[in-house]
C-alpha positions as CSV (number, residue, x, y, z in Angstrom):
1,M,-14.3,25.9,12.1
2,G,-13.3,22.4,10.9
3,L,-10.4,20.4,12.0
4,F,-8.5,20.5,8.8
5,G,-6.7,23.5,7.4
6,T,-4.6,23.9,4.2
7,D,-2.4,20.9,5.1
8,G,-3.9,18.7,7.8
9,V,-4.7,19.4,11.4
10,R,-2.4,21.9,13.0
11,G,-2.1,23.9,16.2
12,L,-0.3,24.7,19.4
13,A,0.8,21.3,20.8
14,N,-0.9,20.2,24.0
15,A,-3.2,23.3,23.9
16,D,-5.0,23.3,20.5
17,L,-3.6,20.0,19.3
18,T,-3.9,17.8,22.4
19,P,-3.1,14.1,22.8
20,E,-6.9,13.5,23.2
21,L,-7.6,15.2,19.9
22,A,-4.7,13.3,18.2
23,L,-6.0,10.0,19.4
24,S,-9.5,10.9,18.2
25,V,-8.4,12.1,14.7
26,A,-6.2,9.0,14.3
27,S,-9.0,6.6,15.2
28,S,-11.4,8.5,13.0
29,A,-9.1,8.5,10.1
30,A,-8.5,4.8,10.5
31,R,-12.2,4.0,10.5
32,V,-12.7,6.1,7.3
33,L,-9.6,5.1,5.4
34,S,-8.9,1.5,6.5
35,A,-10.4,-1.4,4.6
36,H,-12.2,-3.2,7.4
37,D,-13.5,-5.9,5.1
38,G,-12.4,-8.9,7.0
39,T,-9.7,-9.8,4.4
40,H,-6.8,-8.3,6.2
41,R,-5.7,-6.3,9.2
42,P,-5.5,-2.6,8.3
43,V,-2.0,-1.1,8.4
44,A,-1.0,2.5,9.2
45,V,2.5,4.0,8.7
46,V,3.4,6.7,11.3
47,G,6.3,9.1,11.1
48,R,7.2,12.4,12.7
49,D,9.6,15.3,12.6
50,P,12.0,15.8,15.6
51,R,10.1,18.4,17.6
52,A,9.6,17.5,21.2
53,S,5.8,17.3,21.2
54,G,6.0,14.6,18.4
55,E,6.9,12.0,21.0
56,M,3.7,12.7,23.0
57,L,1.5,12.9,19.9
58,E,3.0,9.8,18.3
59,A,2.0,7.8,21.4
60,A,-1.6,9.2,21.2
61,V,-1.9,8.5,17.4
62,V,-0.6,5.0,17.9
63,A,-3.2,4.4,20.6
64,G,-5.9,5.8,18.4
65,L,-4.9,3.6,15.4
66,T,-4.5,0.3,17.3
67,S,-7.8,0.9,19.1
68,T,-9.5,0.5,15.7
69,G,-7.6,-2.8,15.0
70,A,-5.0,-1.3,12.7
71,D,-1.4,-2.4,12.9
72,V,1.1,0.4,13.1
73,V,4.4,0.6,11.4
74,L,6.6,3.2,13.1
75,V,9.2,4.7,10.8
76,G,10.6,7.3,13.2
77,V,11.9,10.8,12.3
78,L,11.6,11.1,8.5
79,P,10.4,13.7,6.0
80,T,6.7,14.0,5.2
81,P,7.3,12.7,1.6
82,A,9.1,9.7,3.0
83,V,6.0,8.8,5.0
84,A,3.9,9.2,1.8
85,F,6.3,7.0,-0.1
86,L,6.4,4.3,2.6
87,T,2.6,4.3,2.9
88,E,2.6,3.0,-0.7
89,A,5.8,0.9,-0.3
90,Y,4.5,-1.0,2.7
91,G,1.0,-1.4,1.1
92,A,-0.5,0.5,4.1
93,D,-4.1,1.7,4.3
94,L,-3.1,5.1,5.5
95,G,-0.1,7.2,6.6
96,V,0.2,9.7,9.4
97,M,2.9,12.3,9.6
98,L,3.3,14.4,12.8
99,S,4.7,17.8,11.8
100,A,3.9,21.5,11.7
101,S,6.2,21.9,8.7
102,H,7.8,25.4,8.8
103,N,5.9,26.5,12.0
104,P,7.7,27.2,15.3
105,M,8.7,24.3,17.6
106,E,5.7,24.9,19.9
107,D,3.2,23.9,17.1
108,N,2.6,20.5,15.7
109,G,0.3,18.9,13.2
110,I,-1.2,15.8,11.8
111,K,-0.9,15.1,8.0
112,L,-2.8,12.2,6.6
113,F,-2.3,10.0,3.6
114,A,-4.6,7.5,2.0
115,R,-3.7,4.2,0.4
116,G,-1.0,4.8,-2.2
117,G,0.5,7.7,-0.3
118,H,-2.0,10.3,-1.6
119,K,-3.2,13.4,0.3
120,L,-6.9,13.5,1.2
121,P,-9.4,15.4,-0.9
122,D,-11.8,17.8,0.9
123,E,-14.7,15.3,0.9
124,I,-12.6,12.6,2.8
125,E,-11.4,15.2,5.3
126,A,-15.1,16.2,5.9
127,E,-16.0,12.5,6.4
128,I,-13.2,12.2,9.0
129,E,-14.4,15.3,10.7
130,A,-17.9,13.9,10.9
131,V,-16.8,10.6,12.3
132,E,-14.6,12.4,14.9
133,A,-17.5,14.6,16.0
134,T,-19.5,11.5,16.9
135,G,-17.2,10.8,19.8
136,P,-16.3,7.4,21.3
137,A,-19.6,5.6,20.7
138,W,-18.4,2.9,18.3
139,S,-17.6,-0.8,18.6
140,R,-14.0,-1.4,19.5
141,P,-12.1,-4.6,18.8
142,I,-10.8,-6.6,21.7
143,G,-8.3,-9.4,22.4
144,S,-6.3,-10.4,19.4
145,Y,-8.1,-8.0,17.2
146,I,-6.5,-4.9,18.8
147,G,-3.8,-3.5,16.5
148,R,-0.1,-4.2,17.1
149,V,2.9,-1.9,16.8
150,H,6.0,-2.7,14.7
151,S,9.2,-0.7,14.0
152,A,10.6,-0.3,10.4
153,P,14.4,-0.2,10.6
154,D,14.7,-0.2,6.8
155,A,12.4,2.9,6.4
156,A,15.1,5.5,5.8
157,A,17.2,3.2,3.5
158,R,14.1,2.4,1.4
159,Y,13.3,6.1,1.0
160,L,16.9,7.0,0.1
161,D,17.2,4.1,-2.4
162,H,14.0,5.3,-4.1
163,L,15.2,8.9,-4.5
164,A,18.7,7.8,-5.7
165,K,17.0,6.1,-8.7
166,V,16.0,9.6,-10.1
167,L,19.5,10.6,-11.1
168,T,20.9,9.4,-14.4
169,A,24.4,11.0,-13.8
170,P,26.3,11.7,-10.6
171,L,26.5,15.2,-9.2
172,T,30.3,15.2,-9.3
173,G,31.9,18.6,-8.9
174,L,29.1,20.3,-7.2
175,H,29.5,21.7,-3.7
176,V,26.2,22.1,-1.9
177,V,25.4,23.5,1.5
178,V,22.2,22.0,2.8
179,D,20.2,23.7,5.6
180,C,18.2,20.9,7.2
181,S,16.3,23.3,9.6
182,H,17.2,21.0,12.5
183,G,14.2,19.0,11.1
184,A,13.2,15.7,9.6
185,A,15.9,15.9,6.8
186,S,18.8,16.3,9.2
187,Y,20.1,12.8,8.4
188,V,18.7,11.8,5.1
189,A,19.3,15.0,3.1
190,P,23.1,15.2,3.6
191,E,23.3,11.4,3.1
192,L,21.4,11.5,-0.2
193,Y,23.4,14.3,-1.7
194,R,26.7,12.7,-0.8
195,R,25.5,9.4,-2.2
196,A,24.6,11.3,-5.4
197,G,28.2,12.5,-5.7
198,A,28.1,16.0,-4.5
199,R,30.4,17.5,-1.9
200,V,28.1,18.4,1.0
201,T,28.3,20.8,3.9
202,A,25.5,20.2,6.3
203,L,23.9,23.1,8.2
204,A,21.3,23.1,11.0
205,A,21.4,19.3,11.0
206,A,21.6,18.6,14.8
207,P,17.9,18.5,16.0
208,D,17.4,18.4,19.8
209,G,13.6,18.5,19.7
210,L,13.6,22.3,20.6
211,N,15.6,23.9,17.8
212,I,13.5,23.0,14.7
213,N,13.0,26.0,12.4
214,L,14.7,28.3,14.9
215,G,16.2,31.0,12.7
216,V,17.1,28.4,10.0
217,G,15.5,26.5,7.1
218,S,13.5,27.6,4.1
219,T,11.7,30.4,6.0
220,H,15.0,31.9,7.3
221,P,17.5,31.6,4.4
222,A,20.0,34.3,5.5
223,L,22.2,31.9,7.4
224,L,22.3,29.6,4.4
225,A,23.3,32.5,2.1
226,T,26.2,33.4,4.4
227,A,27.3,29.8,4.6
228,V,27.3,29.4,0.8
229,L,29.4,32.6,0.4
230,E,31.9,31.6,3.1
231,A,32.3,28.1,1.7
232,G,32.5,29.2,-1.9
233,A,29.8,26.6,-2.7
234,D,28.0,26.2,-5.9
235,L,24.6,26.5,-4.2
236,G,22.7,26.1,-1.0
237,I,19.5,24.0,-0.5
238,A,17.0,25.0,2.2
239,H,14.5,22.6,3.6
240,D,11.7,23.2,6.1
241,G,11.0,21.2,9.2
242,D,9.4,18.2,7.4
243,A,11.4,18.6,4.2
244,D,8.5,18.7,1.7
245,R,9.9,22.1,0.6
246,C,13.0,23.1,-1.2
247,L,14.3,26.6,-1.8
248,A,17.8,27.4,-2.9
249,V,20.5,30.0,-2.8
250,D,22.9,30.6,-5.7
251,A,26.6,31.0,-5.5
252,T,26.3,34.7,-5.0
253,G,24.0,34.3,-2.0
254,E,20.8,35.2,-3.8
255,L,17.6,33.4,-3.0
256,V,16.1,31.1,-5.7
257,D,12.4,30.6,-4.9
258,G,9.9,28.0,-5.8
259,D,8.7,29.8,-8.9
260,Q,12.2,29.9,-10.3
261,I,12.8,26.2,-9.3
262,L,9.6,25.2,-10.9
263,A,10.4,27.1,-14.1
264,L,13.9,25.6,-14.5
265,C,12.5,22.1,-13.9
266,A,9.8,22.8,-16.4
267,L,12.3,23.8,-19.1
268,A,14.4,20.7,-18.3
269,M,11.4,18.4,-18.7
270,L,10.3,20.3,-21.9
271,E,13.7,19.7,-23.5
272,A,13.6,16.0,-22.4
273,G,10.1,15.5,-23.8
274,T,8.7,14.5,-20.4
275,L,6.6,17.6,-19.7
276,R,3.1,16.2,-20.3
277,D,1.0,18.4,-22.6
278,K,3.6,21.1,-22.3
279,T,1.8,22.1,-19.1
280,V,2.8,23.0,-15.6
281,V,0.5,23.4,-12.5
282,A,1.0,26.3,-10.2
283,T,-1.0,28.1,-7.5
284,V,-2.5,31.6,-7.6
285,M,0.5,32.7,-5.5
286,S,3.0,32.3,-8.4
287,N,4.5,35.5,-9.5
288,L,3.5,37.0,-12.8
289,G,7.1,36.8,-13.9
290,F,6.8,33.0,-13.7
291,H,3.7,33.1,-15.9
292,H,5.5,35.3,-18.4
293,A,8.5,33.0,-18.5
294,M,6.3,29.9,-19.1
295,R,4.4,31.7,-21.8
296,D,7.6,32.7,-23.6
297,A,8.7,29.0,-23.5
298,G,5.5,27.8,-24.9
299,I,4.4,26.2,-21.7
300,E,0.8,26.4,-20.4
301,V,0.2,27.2,-16.7
302,V,-2.8,25.8,-14.9
303,S,-3.5,27.7,-11.6
304,T,-5.0,26.2,-8.5
305,A,-5.9,27.3,-5.0
306,V,-3.0,27.6,-2.5
307,G,-1.8,24.3,-1.1
308,D,0.2,21.5,-2.7
309,R,-2.7,19.1,-2.4
310,Y,-4.7,21.2,-4.8
311,V,-1.7,21.1,-7.2
312,L,-1.7,17.3,-6.7
313,E,-5.4,17.0,-7.5
314,V,-5.0,18.8,-10.9
315,L,-1.9,16.8,-11.7
316,R,-3.7,13.5,-11.1
317,A,-6.9,14.5,-12.8
318,R,-5.2,15.7,-15.9
319,G,-2.3,13.2,-15.9
320,L,0.3,16.0,-15.9
321,S,3.9,15.7,-14.8
322,L,5.0,18.8,-12.9
323,G,3.5,21.3,-10.5
324,G,4.5,23.4,-7.5
325,E,4.3,26.5,-5.3
326,P,6.5,29.6,-4.7
327,S,7.0,28.3,-1.2
328,G,9.1,25.4,-2.6
329,H,6.6,22.6,-2.7
330,V,7.3,21.0,-6.1
331,V,5.7,17.8,-7.2
332,F,7.0,15.2,-9.7
333,P,4.2,12.7,-10.0
334,A,6.4,10.2,-11.8
335,A,8.5,9.7,-8.6
336,A,6.4,11.0,-5.7
337,T,2.8,11.3,-4.6
338,T,3.4,14.6,-2.8
339,G,5.9,17.5,-2.7
340,D,9.4,16.3,-1.9
341,G,12.1,18.8,-1.0
342,L,14.9,16.2,-1.4
343,L,13.7,15.1,-4.8
344,T,13.4,18.7,-5.9
345,A,16.9,19.4,-4.9
346,L,18.2,16.5,-6.9
347,H,16.4,17.8,-10.0
348,V,17.9,21.3,-9.5
349,M,21.4,20.0,-9.1
350,A,21.0,17.5,-12.0
351,R,20.0,20.4,-14.2
352,M,23.1,22.4,-13.2
353,V,25.4,19.4,-14.0
354,A,23.7,18.6,-17.3
355,T,23.9,22.1,-18.6
356,G,27.1,23.3,-17.0
357,R,25.3,26.5,-16.0
358,S,25.2,28.2,-12.7
359,L,22.0,28.2,-10.6
360,A,21.9,32.0,-11.0
361,D,21.9,31.6,-14.8
362,L,19.2,28.9,-14.7
363,A,17.0,30.8,-12.4
364,S,17.2,34.0,-14.4
365,I,14.5,32.8,-16.7
366,V,12.0,34.2,-14.2
367,Q,12.1,38.0,-14.0
368,R,10.0,38.5,-10.9
369,L,7.7,41.5,-10.7
370,P,8.0,43.4,-7.4
371,Q,5.7,41.7,-4.9
372,V,4.5,42.6,-1.5
373,L,2.9,40.1,0.9
374,V,1.3,41.4,4.1
375,N,-0.2,39.2,6.8
376,I,-2.9,40.9,8.8
377,Q,-4.1,39.5,12.1
378,V,-7.9,39.4,12.2
379,A,-10.7,38.1,14.5
380,D,-12.5,36.2,11.7
381,R,-10.5,35.5,8.5
382,E,-13.4,34.3,6.5
383,A,-15.6,37.2,7.3
384,I,-12.9,39.8,6.4
385,A,-12.1,38.1,3.1
386,S,-15.8,38.2,2.1
387,S,-16.4,41.8,3.2
388,T,-18.0,44.1,0.7
389,K,-15.8,47.0,1.7
390,V,-12.7,44.9,1.2
391,K,-13.9,43.6,-2.2
392,A,-14.5,47.2,-3.3
393,A,-11.0,48.3,-2.3
394,V,-9.5,45.3,-4.2
395,A,-11.5,46.1,-7.3
396,D,-10.3,49.7,-7.3
397,A,-6.7,48.6,-7.0
398,E,-7.1,46.1,-9.8
399,T,-8.5,48.8,-12.0
400,E,-5.4,50.9,-11.2
401,L,-3.0,48.1,-12.1
402,G,-4.8,46.8,-15.2
403,D,-2.8,44.0,-16.9
404,A,0.5,45.2,-15.5
405,G,0.0,43.6,-12.1
406,R,-2.3,41.7,-9.9
407,I,-3.8,41.4,-6.4
408,L,-4.6,38.4,-4.4
409,L,-6.4,38.5,-1.0
410,R,-7.0,35.2,0.8
411,P,-7.5,33.9,4.3
412,S,-4.8,31.8,5.8
413,G,-5.5,28.1,5.9
414,T,-4.0,27.6,9.4
415,E,-4.1,30.9,11.3
416,Q,-6.4,33.8,11.9
417,L,-4.7,35.9,9.2
418,V,-5.7,37.5,5.9
419,R,-2.9,37.6,3.4
420,V,-2.8,40.5,0.9
421,M,-0.4,40.0,-2.0
422,V,0.2,42.8,-4.6
423,E,2.4,42.6,-7.7
424,A,3.1,45.8,-9.7
425,P,5.5,47.2,-12.2
426,T,7.4,49.0,-9.5
427,Q,8.1,48.3,-5.8
428,R,6.8,51.8,-4.9
429,Q,3.4,51.1,-6.5
430,A,3.2,47.6,-5.0
431,D,4.1,48.9,-1.5
432,A,1.5,51.7,-1.8
433,I,-1.4,49.5,-2.9
434,A,-0.5,46.8,-0.3
435,H,-0.5,49.5,2.5
436,R,-3.8,50.9,1.3
437,L,-5.5,47.4,1.2
438,S,-4.0,46.4,4.5
439,D,-5.6,49.4,6.2
440,V,-8.9,48.5,4.8
441,V,-8.7,44.9,5.9
442,A,-7.5,45.9,9.4
443,C,-10.5,48.2,9.8
444,A,-13.2,46.1,8.2
């Protein structure tokens, strides 16, 4: 198995993802991504979410980077999209974000950005893996050529100023509850939404290094729904641990997922004439209801593999202006080089203010088909997904559904899981097919 999963290197901190591995990955990435051409000292931006292991891994990453001669700019606890933005803003050769996103506190991860704040394509990740596998046998700089470490006290302010430019009108009159997941958005998200003119109630915004994603955030929206109802708020916004995701809750406490957010943003951009080629990029996980809504609005959907970096690759290759995932990663290339949960939330709230419509009304454009997603623990996720027996069971189920539904079976990018997704006209049929396929996967 390679180092890189769907979104960087991830694992149990100090067990799978050790300081030694973090140091090696960082130095390897610097050697691949830095311009060691003698014209300037390479520069790397390093940020993290607030989980406790980030302190340990940050020290290892800094050691790895400076050992290659790269200077390091420490930006502290900030969202992943902030690190991407600051990599470009500071003219850095690479960016490193330490976060396991929505995973439990015990996990951590390394996300890498190339010059300009862009996520790495598969071939660059493979090159970094190859360099990392060669071990420590390389010529290290000494003396004054060793990299130096600098702090960036203006990092958060620069990021917030950048996002604030997106709005053309204040969010006056909106009351939003924001669930920060005790994560990287705990300071910047409430501050941004207040600056934008909204009345803000902050939830799960007191990180202590141990409570990140603990029953809160985009993967646990029940607490947010309750808070929205109790406060009589217009909406709730749910971020994950590193704030590259945004899900929402409407005023009635109903969840608004990434498909619905992507759809309402697509319509807004279509009306404004900014939806390039009348096309939106989504992953294969998007609900058929989303596809139907876009078709009815005259918008083409281009589907990619799961992972916002694949969405980004298509956006960049085709010069398109909007893409995203049901998980809440939404990408606006005109303002960001990666998914940004805070930027997404601003677009959602701006649409509410501009139309005078409730979030429930705006989200209703997507009539979701009943969907079942089952995660099955397996010994070898790749072998199961390619099993002839499993493929035959999937083919039989697809014949049963015809054009009225669909099936997606894929291995997880970060865990030994196979995910089975079924969409069908009725919940009963979706449940039955998912149960049948799960049994086949478990026994394959």
